[in-house]
N, C-alpha and C positions, 0 to 999 in steps of 0.2 A: 733617375734610377732609384734614388732614396725615397721619393714620394711613392713610387710603385711598390717598394718593399713594405712601406707602412700600410698601404692599402691591402696588400696580400696578407699581412699579419692581422689586420683588423678583420678581414674576410674570414681567415682561419679561426679567429676567436669567436666570431659570430656563428660559424658553423658548429664549433664545439658547444657553444651556448644552446644551439638548437637541439643537439643531442641530449643535453641535460633537461631541457624543457620538454622534449618528447618523452623522456623517461619519467618525469614527474607526471605528465598527463596519463601515461600508461598505468603508472602506479595508482593514480586517482581513479581511473576506470576500473581497475581490479578491486579497489577498496569499495567502490559503489556497488559493483556486481555482488560482492560478498555481503554487503549490507542489505541489498535487496533480497537475497536468499534468506538471510536471517529475519528480515521483516515479514516475508511471506510465511515462514514457519511460525513466527510470533502471532500473526493474524489467525492462522489456523488454530494455534494453541489457545488463544482467547476464546474462539468459538467452541473448541472441544471442551474446555473447562466449563463454559456456560452450559453446554448440553449435559455434561456429566453431573454438574451441580443440580440441574433441574431433574434429571432422571433419578437421582438418589432420593428425591422427595416424592416421586410419582408412584402410585400403587396400581393404576389401571391403564396407563398409557406409556408411551415412550417417545421422546424427542429424538429425531435422527439427524445425523451429520453426514453430509456428502461433499467431498470424499471423507471417509472415516479416519484416514491417515494422510499425512502430507510430509514430504521431505523436501529439503532445500533443492534437490535435483529435480523435483517435480515442477518447479517454477518455470513457466513459459516466459522467456525473455521477450519474445515477439508474440503478440497476441494477448488474449484475455484469459484470466484464471478465475474460476468460480468456486465458491464455497456456499453450500446451502444448508440451512437449518429448517427442519420440517416438524411442526407440532400439529398433527392431525389436520393437515391441509392448510395450516397457517404457515406461510413461507417467509423466511428471511433469506434473501439472496445477496451474497457479497461478491461483487465483481471487482477485480483489480488487475492492474497492468503496470509495467514500468513506464515512467515518464519518458517522453521522446528525447529529452536532454538528460544528462546525468543528474543534474539538479535544476529544478524549475521553480518559478514563482508566477507562471502564466495564469493558473486557475485558482491560486490561493496565495495569500500574502506571505505566509511562512514558507521558506524553502522546503521543497519536498522532492522525493525521488521515485515515489510510486503513487498512483492515484486510482480511484475507482468510485464505486457507489454501493450503497446499501439500499436494497429494495425490499419493501414489506407488503405482502398482499395475502388476501384470502378470497374465497369464491364471491363473497358479497362485493368486495372492492373490484374484483375482475368483472363482475356483471355490470358495474357502473363505469367501467373503463378507468378505474382509479388505481394507481400504484404509488404508494408513498416512496419517495426516493430522497436520499441524502448523499452528499459527496463524501468521499473517504480519501485521506492523504496520509502517507508515511512521511512525517515532517522531520526536518533536521534542525531542531531548535538548539539554541546555545547550550542549554543545560542538559538536554537529553533528546533522544530520538524516539518518536512514538507515533502510533496510529491515532489519527484525529478525524472525527466526523465534522461535517459542515452542512448546516441546513441553509440552503440558498434563499428560502422564503423568509426566514426569521433572522438570518445572519448569526445564528447560535452555533457555537463550536465547542468541542470538548474532547476528552479522551474517548477512544473506541475501546470500551472495556465491558466487563460483565454488567455493570450498572446500566450502561447504554443499551445493551442487548435486552435486559429486563424491561426497560422503558419501551423499546420498540415492540417487543413481543406482547406486552400488555395492551398496546393499542390494537392489536389484531384479534384479541379475545372478546 
């Protein structure tokens, strides 16, 4: 009888521990979901700042951003999200989605929670069936969380920022 009571007590403790573990997992899921929404709005903000900066200097043209606005609620948790920058038919297309797992290292060595790609093309490249593409990840680095590009051909990586967008757009002109 005493052995059975010990087993029951141990079973009860394990069940209580499961509840605590489940609660931690749910909290982690909510934190990652909130982080993903912030990451999506940050990505759009980077693109919007780039477009606004270029447009301030233009006198005869306009660079457009689609969608022009983006809110955290606009993030599609399931499926693909798109942002497009158009400069007179020279297109930067940013596609992004949530990673299948909350945090992954499957496609990039630094842990990430969102992934996608940046495609750059114009009519000349399309006529040659060429579209420049680099991978995009929202990484969870020790020091900070950030959008990062990765060029699979050269293994070059760096922050997805206005400087990166300038470099990619210059290649299309």
